[in-house]
C-alpha positions as CSV (number, residue, x, y, z in Angstrom):
1,M,24.2,18.4,-67.7
2,E,22.4,21.6,-66.5
3,S,19.7,20.9,-63.9
4,R,16.2,21.4,-65.1
5,I,14.7,21.6,-61.6
6,P,14.0,25.3,-61.7
7,Y,12.2,24.9,-65.0
8,F,10.0,22.1,-63.8
9,K,9.2,23.9,-60.5
10,S,8.2,27.1,-62.4
11,L,5.4,25.5,-64.3
12,P,1.9,26.1,-63.1
13,V,0.3,23.3,-61.0
14,L,-3.0,22.7,-59.2
15,T,-4.7,25.4,-61.3
16,G,-8.1,23.8,-61.5
17,A,-11.3,25.1,-60.1
18,L,-11.1,24.5,-56.4
19,S,-14.3,23.2,-54.8
20,D,-15.5,22.8,-51.3
21,F,-15.2,19.2,-50.1
22,D,-17.4,18.5,-47.1
23,T,-16.3,15.1,-46.0
24,Q,-19.3,14.9,-43.6
25,A,-21.8,15.2,-46.4
26,V,-20.7,12.4,-48.7
27,P,-22.5,9.3,-50.0
28,A,-22.3,5.9,-48.1
29,T,-20.3,4.3,-51.0
30,P,-17.3,5.4,-53.0
31,Q,-19.1,4.5,-56.2
32,D,-21.7,7.2,-55.6
33,L,-19.1,9.9,-54.7
34,F,-17.0,8.9,-57.7
35,L,-19.9,9.3,-60.0
36,Q,-20.6,12.8,-58.4
37,W,-17.1,13.9,-59.0
38,F,-17.0,12.4,-62.5
39,T,-20.2,14.2,-63.5
40,D,-18.7,17.4,-62.2
41,A,-15.6,16.9,-64.2
42,V,-17.7,16.3,-67.4
43,A,-19.7,19.4,-66.6
44,R,-16.6,21.5,-66.2
45,G,-15.2,20.3,-69.5
46,V,-12.3,18.2,-68.2
47,N,-10.8,16.4,-71.2
48,E,-11.2,12.6,-71.3
49,P,-12.2,12.2,-67.6
50,Q,-12.9,8.5,-68.3
51,V,-9.2,7.8,-68.9
52,T,-7.4,6.2,-65.9
53,T,-4.0,4.9,-65.1
54,L,-4.1,1.2,-64.5
55,S,-1.2,-0.2,-62.5
56,T,-0.3,-3.9,-62.4
57,V,2.6,-6.0,-61.4
58,D,4.8,-8.0,-63.8
59,P,6.2,-11.5,-63.1
60,D,9.3,-10.0,-61.5
61,G,7.3,-8.0,-59.1
62,A,8.0,-4.7,-60.8
63,P,5.2,-2.2,-61.3
64,D,3.7,-1.5,-64.7
65,A,1.2,1.2,-65.7
66,R,-0.7,2.4,-68.7
67,S,-3.8,4.4,-69.5
68,V,-7.1,2.6,-70.1
69,M,-10.7,3.8,-70.5
70,L,-13.2,3.4,-67.7
71,L,-16.4,1.7,-69.1
72,D,-18.7,1.5,-66.1
73,V,-18.9,1.8,-62.3
74,N,-21.3,-0.2,-60.2
75,V,-21.5,-2.4,-57.1
76,D,-19.2,-4.9,-58.9
77,G,-16.4,-2.3,-59.3
78,W,-14.7,-0.1,-61.8
79,H,-14.9,-1.7,-65.3
80,F,-12.4,-1.7,-68.2
81,A,-11.7,-3.9,-71.2
82,A,-8.4,-5.4,-72.4
83,N,-6.9,-8.2,-74.5
84,A,-6.4,-11.1,-72.1
85,I,-3.1,-12.1,-73.9
86,S,-1.7,-8.6,-73.7
87,P,1.0,-7.9,-71.1
88,K,-1.6,-6.4,-68.7
89,G,-4.0,-9.3,-69.3
90,R,-1.2,-11.8,-68.5
91,Q,-0.2,-9.8,-65.5
92,L,-3.7,-9.8,-64.2
93,A,-4.1,-13.5,-64.8
94,R,-1.0,-14.1,-62.7
95,Q,-1.6,-11.5,-60.0
96,P,-5.3,-10.4,-60.1
97,Q,-4.8,-7.2,-58.2
98,A,-4.4,-3.7,-59.5
99,A,-4.7,0.1,-58.8
100,M,-6.4,2.9,-60.7
101,T,-5.6,6.5,-60.6
102,F,-7.8,9.3,-61.9
103,Y,-6.5,12.9,-62.1
104,W,-8.7,15.7,-63.3
105,P,-6.7,18.9,-63.5
106,G,-9.8,21.0,-64.3
107,T,-11.4,20.2,-61.0
108,A,-8.1,19.8,-59.0
109,R,-9.1,16.4,-57.9
110,Q,-7.7,12.9,-57.8
111,V,-9.2,9.5,-57.1
112,R,-7.1,6.4,-56.2
113,L,-8.3,2.9,-55.7
114,R,-6.8,-0.5,-55.5
115,G,-8.1,-4.0,-55.0
116,E,-8.9,-7.3,-56.7
117,V,-9.5,-7.6,-60.4
118,R,-11.7,-10.3,-61.9
119,A,-12.6,-11.1,-65.4
120,L,-16.4,-10.8,-66.1
121,P,-18.4,-13.4,-68.0
122,R,-17.4,-13.9,-71.7
123,E,-20.6,-12.2,-72.8
124,A,-19.6,-8.9,-71.2
125,G,-16.4,-8.8,-73.3
126,L,-18.3,-9.7,-76.5
127,T,-20.9,-7.0,-75.9
128,D,-18.1,-4.4,-75.4
129,F,-16.3,-5.6,-78.5
130,R,-19.4,-5.5,-80.7
131,S,-20.3,-2.0,-79.6
132,R,-17.0,-0.6,-80.9
133,P,-16.6,1.0,-84.4
134,E,-15.5,-1.3,-87.2
135,K,-12.0,0.1,-87.4
136,S,-11.5,-0.3,-83.7
137,R,-12.6,-3.9,-83.8
138,A,-10.2,-4.5,-86.7
139,A,-7.3,-3.0,-84.7
140,I,-8.2,-5.3,-81.7
141,L,-8.3,-8.4,-84.0
142,A,-4.9,-7.4,-85.6
143,A,-3.2,-6.7,-82.3
144,R,0.1,-8.3,-81.3
145,Q,0.3,-6.0,-78.4
146,S,3.9,-5.0,-77.3
147,E,5.6,-7.3,-79.8
148,V,8.3,-5.6,-81.8
149,L,7.0,-3.9,-85.0
150,E,9.7,-4.3,-87.6
151,Q,8.0,-2.3,-90.3
152,P,5.2,0.2,-89.8
153,A,3.6,-1.1,-93.0
154,D,3.1,-4.5,-91.4
155,L,0.5,-2.9,-89.1
156,D,-1.4,-1.4,-92.0
157,V,-1.5,-4.8,-93.7
158,A,-2.6,-6.6,-90.6
159,Q,-5.4,-4.1,-89.9
160,A,-6.6,-4.1,-93.5
161,A,-6.8,-7.9,-93.5
162,Q,-8.9,-7.9,-90.3
163,L,-11.1,-5.1,-91.7
164,A,-11.8,-7.2,-94.7
165,R,-12.7,-10.2,-92.5
166,L,-15.2,-8.0,-90.5
167,Q,-16.8,-6.8,-93.7
168,Q,-17.3,-10.3,-94.8
169,D,-18.5,-11.5,-91.3
170,P,-19.8,-8.6,-89.2
171,A,-20.4,-11.0,-86.3
172,L,-16.7,-11.8,-86.1
173,S,-15.3,-11.2,-82.6
174,S,-12.1,-11.5,-80.6
175,E,-11.8,-14.6,-78.4
176,H,-9.4,-12.7,-76.1
177,W,-11.2,-9.4,-75.6
178,T,-12.2,-9.4,-71.9
179,M,-14.1,-7.1,-69.6
180,Y,-12.6,-6.7,-66.2
181,A,-13.9,-5.3,-62.9
182,L,-11.6,-3.8,-60.2
183,R,-13.4,-4.3,-56.9
184,P,-11.5,-2.0,-54.5
185,L,-10.6,-2.6,-50.9
186,D,-10.1,1.1,-50.4
187,V,-10.8,4.3,-52.4
188,E,-9.2,7.7,-51.7
189,F,-10.7,11.0,-52.8
190,W,-8.2,13.9,-52.9
191,Q,-9.2,17.6,-53.3
192,S,-6.4,20.1,-54.0
193,N,-5.9,23.3,-52.1
194,A,-3.8,26.4,-53.1
195,V,-1.7,26.3,-49.9
196,R,-1.3,22.5,-49.9
197,R,-4.0,22.0,-47.2
198,F,-5.3,19.1,-49.2
199,T,-8.5,17.3,-48.2
200,R,-8.2,13.5,-48.3
201,L,-11.0,11.1,-47.6
202,R,-10.6,7.3,-47.7
203,Y,-13.3,4.7,-48.0
204,R,-12.3,1.3,-46.8
205,Q,-14.5,-1.8,-47.0
206,Q,-15.3,-3.6,-43.8
207,G,-17.4,-6.6,-44.6
208,Q,-20.4,-5.4,-46.5
209,Q,-20.0,-1.8,-45.3
210,W,-17.7,1.1,-46.1
211,T,-15.9,3.1,-43.4
212,R,-14.7,6.7,-44.0
213,Q,-11.6,8.3,-42.6
214,R,-10.0,11.7,-43.1
215,L,-6.3,11.5,-43.8
216,W,-3.5,13.9,-43.3
217,P,-2.4,15.8,-46.4
């Protein structure tokens, strides 16, 4: 098979709007800097900046990853929702640690964080579930996530049945829909540079405080 390396290497990369990153003039917490960068990504028209790669570990110790939607950021951590009986939900129940990776090409920035994940109180999951559009709620109720789908029509039938249930009982909710918070031990902010002189800043929690360190590219 002919090598595709020249093709891959010829594609443009790190073409986003490069910004100054003064690591001496940053907030005391990674949450505040993240929100600054996130707001900038939105302002610059970055598509779906709230989408993040969530990485977990399966029972055999192998890494697993998928995209999820960020729902909130506060002192409790970075929040996302998932079905507790899905593969990622079961993985988190067994090993409640994970990593998140955000990459915003339009701003040439990346944010990485890792730490402990905990399930928030039941009411948080219910509130998120009830805030979703009806068809989204029907899809959640019908989910048999990652099971083999023998016939595509089976999915249509299952979702239609759940949609009918919701129309009869709008208060219906999923008992497994859960809000999680990833509380990081460290968070790294990465700013690209045209000549690979990347700027990397790591926040690391020490007790109740955050320390900050510049890292080599």
